[in-house]
Each structure stands twice: as C-alpha cells, then as structure tokens.
N, C-alpha and C positions, 0 to 999 in steps of 0.2 A: 664547665660547659655542660648544659643539659643535653639529653639524647637528641631532642629535636634540633637543637643548634648544631650538634655534630652532623646530623643528617643533612641539614641545609648547607653546611660548609662543604661536605663531601659532594653534594649535588652540584654546587657551583664550580667544582673542580673537574667534574666528569664530562667527558666528551659524549654528546648525544648524536644519534643518527637523525638527520633532517626529516626523514619520513615518519619517525616515531617520537619526535621531540614533543609534539603536542600531547600525545598519550602519556609520556613520562611526566610532563609538567602537571597534567591533570591528576595523576596518581600521587605525585608528591604533595599537591595541595590537599588531596583527600587524606593522606597520611597525617599531615601536620594538623588538620582539623580534628581527626579522630584520636591521634596519639597512640601510644602503646596500649594494647588491650588491658582493661582493668577488671578487677573481680566483680565490679558492679554490672559489667556486661554479662548477660545471661549465658552466652556461649563460653565465657571464660571465668565463671563464678567461683570455680574451685581452686584456681591458681593465681599467683601474682607474678606476671611476666617481668615486670620492671625490676623485681629483686634479683633477677638473673642477668640484667644488663649492667655490668660493672662500670664504674666511672672511668676506668683506665682503657676501655675499649677503643679500638681504632678501626677504621675501614681499610687500613693499609696493612696487609700481611707481608711480613718480610722473613726471608730465610736464605741462608747460603748453602744449604744442603743440596746435593745432587742425588737423584734417585737412580737406581739401577734400571737398565733397559728391560722392559717387559718382553718375555719370550712367549707368552700366551697369545692366542688369537681370540678374536671377538671380545676384546677388552678395550674400554675407553677409560682413560685415566685423567683425573683432574688433580692438580697439586696447588694448594692454597688458592683455590677458586679458578685457576687457569688451566685450560685444556693443554695436555702434554702430548703433542702429536708424535713425538719420538718414542713415547712410552705406550702409545695406543696402536692397536692393530685390529682392524675389522676387514677380514679378507672376503667375507661373503658379499658379493656385488649387489645383492638384493637389499642390503642395509646401507642407507646413505646418511651421513651426518654432516651438519653445517654449523660453523660458528655464526655469530650474529650478522656480520656484514654480508657474508655469503648467503645466509638464509634470506635476508631482506632482498638481495639482488635476484635470487633465483626462485624464492618461494614466498614472496610477500603476501599473496592472497591467502595461503594456508595459515600463515602467522596471524593475520588480521581476523580470519574466520574463527580460529580457535580462541584467541584472546577476547574478541568481542562477545562470543557466546558466554564465556565464563565470568566476565567482568561484573555482572550483577550480583554475583555471590562473593566478591572479594571483601575481605575484612582489612583492617589496617596493616597487618603483616604482609598481605598480598599487594596492597598499594605500595608499601615500602619496597618490596621486591621488584615491582614493575617500574618504579621510578628509576631503578638501576638495571633495567632490562638487559642492557648490552654488556654488563660487567662480567658475568660468568654464565654464559648462555650456550645451549646446544639444541638444535633441531634434529630429530631422528625420524627418518622416513623408512618404512618397510614397503617395498614395491608390491603391487597387487599379484594375486595368484602365487603366493610364496609360502612355503613351509620352511622355517628356519630351524634346522635340527640342532645347531650349536647354541648354547645359552649365551646371550649377550650380557656381559658384566660391565657395570658402570661403577667405577671406584673413585670416591672423593677422599683425598688425603690432605690433612692439615698439619702443619708443623711450623708455627710462626714464632719469631723471637719476641713478639709482643702479644698481649691479649687483644683479640680482634673479633670483628663481626664480618660475615660474608653472606651475600645474597646469591644463591645459585638457582638457575632456572633451566628447565628442560621441557621441550614440547615434543610429543610423540604423535606422528600421524601413521596409523596402521591402516593400510589400504585394504580393499575388499579381498576376501578369500585368502587371508593370511593367518599364520600361526607362529607365535614366538614366545619364548621364555626370557624374562629380563630379571637380572639380579642387581640391586643397587646397594652399595655399602658406603657409609660415611664414617671415617675414622680420624680421630685426633692422635697422631703418633708422636706429638711433641708434649712439652710440659706446660705450655701457656694455654690459658682458657680461650675457647672458641665458642662464639654464638653463631649458629648457622641458621639462616632464614631461607628455607628451600621451597620451591614450587615445581610441581610436575603437572602438565596438562596433556590429556590423552584424547584423541579423536579416533574411534574405532569404527571403521566403515563396515558395511554389511558382510556377514559371514566371516568375521575375523575372531581369532581366539588368542587371548593374551593371558599369560601368567606373570604377574609382577611381584617380585619378592624384595623386601628391604630388611636389612639387619641393622640394629642400633646397639652398639656395644663399645662405647668409648667413655673413659673417665675425663673429667675436666672439660666437659662439652655440653652445650645445650642446643637442641634442635627444634625449630618450628617447621613442620613439614606439611605443606598443603598439596593435596592431589585433587584434580578435577578430571572427571571421566565422563565422556559422552559416548553412549553405546547405541549403535545403530542396529538395523534389522538382522535377526538371527545371529547376533554376535554374543560372545561370552568374555567377560573380564573377571579375573580372580586376583584379588589383592591380598598378599600375605605379609604381615608385619610382625617382626620378632624383635622385642625390646628387652635388653638385658642390663644395660648400664647407661648412665648419663645424669647430669645434674638435673636438667629439665628436658623432657621429650614430649612434644605436643604434636599429635598426628591428626590432621583434619582431612577427611575424605568426603568429597561431594560426587555422587554418582547419579547420572541422569539416564534413565531408560527411555529413549526418545522414539524408538520404533519397535514394532511388534516382534514378539518371540525372541527378545533379547534377555540376557540374564547377567547378574553380577553376584559375586561371592566375595565377602570380606572376612578374612581370618586373622586372628591376632593372638600372640602369646606375649605376656609380660612376666618376667621372672627377675625380681628386683631385690637388692640388698642396700645396706648403708642408708643414705638419705635420697636415693634416686626417686624421681617423680616421672610417671608416664601418664599422660592424659590423651585418651583416644576419643575423638569426636567424629561421628559419621552421620551423613545425611543422604539418604537414598530417595530419589524421586521416581515414582511410577507415573509416567505421563501418558501412557498408551495402554491398550488392552494386551492380555496374554503374555505378560512378562513375569520373571522369577527373580527373587533376591533372597540371599541367605547370609546371615552374619553369625559368626561364632568367635567370641573373644574369651580367652581364659587368662586369669592373672594369679600369680603367687607372689606374696609380698612379705619380705622378711626384714628384721631389724627395724630401722626407722623409715623404710620406704613407703611410698604412697602411690596409689593408682586411682585413675578416674576413667569412667566409661560413660559417655553420653551418646546414645544412638537414636536417631530419628528416622522413621520411614513415613513418607508422604505418599498416599494413594489418591490421585486426582479422580474427579467424577467420571471421566471417560475411561479410566483404567480398569475396566471390568476384567474378570478372569485373572486377576493378579494373585500370585502366590508370594508371600513375603514372610520370612521367619528371622527372628533375632534372639540370640541367647548370649548372656554374659554370666560366667561362673568364676568365682574368686575364692582363694584360700588365704587367710591371714596366718602367717607363720610365726608371728611374734605379737606380744601385747602392745607394741609401739607402732606397728604398721597400720595402714588405713586404706580403705577403698570407698569411693563414692560412685554409685552407679545409678543411671537414669535412662532406662529404655523407654522409647516413646513410639506410639503409632498415631497417625493422623489420617483417617480414612473417610473419603467422600464418595466412594463407590459401594454398591451393595452386594455385588456378586464376586466376593473375594475370599481367599483363605489366608489369614494373617495371624501371627502369634508373636509374643515377645515374653522374655522372662529373665530373671536375675537371681543368682544365689550367692550368698556370702557366708563362709563358714571357716572352721579351723581344722587342723589336722585330726584325722580319725584315730583316736587313741586305741580303739579295738583293732584296727588294721595294723598299727605299729606293734601292738602286743602279739598279734598272730605271727607277724614276720619274725619278731624276736624269738618266739617259741620255736621257730624253724632254724635257729642258729644265726640269724642275720642281726648285725649290730643296729642300734637305734638310728645312728647316723645314716647307714646304708638303707635302712627301711624307709626313712623319710624321703630319700632320693628316689627310691623305687615308686613310692606312692605319688610323688610329684610328677614323675614321668608318666605314670598311668593316667593321671588327671588330665594331662594335655595331649594324650596320645591321639585322640580323634582329630585334633587340629593338625598335628604333625602328619597324619596320614593323608591330608589333602595337599601336602607338598609333593610335587612331581620330581624333585631333584634329589637323588640319593645322597649326594655329598652334603647338601644343605640339611637334609634330615639328620644325618650323622652329626653335623655341627651342633644342631639344636640338642640332640640327645646328650652329647658330650658336655654341652654347656650346663644342662640341668643336673647331670650326674657329677659335675666337677666338685 
C-alpha cells in the first residue's frame, strides 16, 4: 500500500466535525495532489522525506503501558498523540486549554481566524496535518493582561507497539498584554519508529511577549515541525530550537510581522552525531514599518550527521525602517559530516538595515593545542570549544534549567 493510499484509508475511517469537514476534505485533496515533499521542490531540495516514511507505518498507535501520574504543575501531557488529562495539571486560571470538540464549541471564531490566515503558506505536510485536524489537537489561550510566572511545559510522549505516524496540532492565542514562557518536548520512549507531523500556530495580540522553546532529542524518530507566528503591534516572539538527536528533523518557521514595532527572534542549536539530519527552514516577512527580526543558528555536526539551514527574510515595499539580521555558523567535526546553508534577503524597501551571513569551518587546531598545553585532554578541549561556540545562543535562553540541560548535552 502506498503512503497516499494509507492516508486515504485512514481518512475514510476518521470521524470529522461537521463544521470543519469541508476544510479537512479540501486539505486532504491538496495533499493527495501534492504528495509527500520531494527534493525537486525548492524548499525541500536537500532532503528526501519519503525515505523516512517506512512501509510498515500505521496511523494507529497502540500501547498497554500506563504512565505514572504527573506531580508537576503547569504541564500538559500527550501520550501517543492523545491528551492525558489525568497526567496534565495547569493550575494557573489565566491559561485555558481545549481539545478539538470543546474548542469548536467555545472558540470557533478564533480557530477559523488563525487557520484561515496561515493556510496560504501551507505545504503538503500542513495539508496532511489539517486533514486530520481533530486527531491530536489542543487550543491554548492565555487571558489578556496576564504575566505567567510559571513555565508552561507541553510534553509529547510516544511508545507504540508498532511503527507509526502521528499528526499533532496546537493553536496558541496569546491575548494582549501577556507574557509567557512555553517549553515543548517530543520524545519517543519506546523502541518502535515514530514519524511525527506537527503543527503549531500562534496569534500574538498587541504587547504580548512569548518565549517558545523546543527540544528534539530522540532516537528512532523523525519530526516535521511547522510553526506559524502572527505578531501584532509592540509584541515580541522568541523561538528557541535545540536539536540533538533524530533520524530526520525538519523545522519550518513562518513569522509574519503584521503591525508596527513588533519583533521576532529565532535561535537554534544543532549538535548531531551518527546519521541524524536536521533541516531548519525559516521565512520572516516584514510587512509593515518599524519592526525588528534577528536570527542566530549554530550547528555542530559529527560522524555522518547532516545539517541544512535555509533562511529567508522578506521586506515588503511599505516596511521602511526595518532592522533584520540573520547569521548561520557551523562546525564540521568529522570528514563525513555535511552542512548546506542558504541565507537569503529579499528587500523592496529602501530605508532599511539588513544583513545576513554564513560560516562553515572545522575545529580550530590552535585552540585545541592551547588547551592541551594547559593540561586539558583533547577530548575535553573539543567539548569546551564546542560550548564556547554556541554560548551566545545559550545566553538568549531565559530558563536556567534548560540552559544547564543544553550545556550538559554538549559536554556529555
């Protein structure tokens, strides 16, 4: 059975919501027309997604394991794509979350507003996800005039008895005058291969401040992760992506600065070994004047690992007084590792300050020699240099526990 046939079979068995069935059918048709992304598509030219869709994949995740009850607060847990209410605890009353049926019943206008705005940027993986919109879904709303002091953690755990694919979807509505830190982790704790097709959509109302962190550190797992971010007046959104392990990890980030004096920061660290692949694709649109964007991605690739960075910044004609900066720096730690980097600027305004750059190099032998002359082993010297290389990215992380996790991961 081909993958398209598998998708059609699953769709025929899926219960759709009457108010969104037309949208889901439209997205299914778009997916079947386009198919899985191919390397001949410019956005996907460096990787072959179909090679990670194994023939034995199923849309049905099965497991008899029972997870221990979570004692932490401000934590939302999914297990094999399903929300685990008994393991989730959000005690802050200014954070609301809804599964699909409740979200349609109580917040249909918000759902349609966010989905309809982003739909023009959907690729086939997004169409596939939306065709199964109600399968693994969560709407999160932060009430206006709220500063959330506790970090909200969203944990996706997978442990299936069969190799499987899952579409997970979250929509975030951050009301005006809000501040929140969100950490998302996706982990395969089982032995069977998981292909995770994920989507996150953010609407950030005026004067909202969001720090969104995601860690990707699982064996026997591939992740396609699409994030769409709509940033309103005087708001700030910072996205932090930390990738350490995975068969294939593809992160697509689309950020639109739609009202004046808004800003977006995209930070990324990739530290890979074995045959892991991480492909970061970013597209920032400056649509109005007086906005700021900053991208800083750093990668370290060892053994047979591979990295890809493709970042595009668009500055529209009316987006005067734009400040936009993009930097991608990489170190190849072995002769068999590889990095492809393609920074891009597309500017139609004349009163702007924009720059982009890319570096690819190898370990500094003089720095290693210096540290060895101070009594440090070569192995430890390389770890110290690696940590120093990514230190400016780590410093933009606001969470001390996450900072320490990254440091430990690099020094491991």
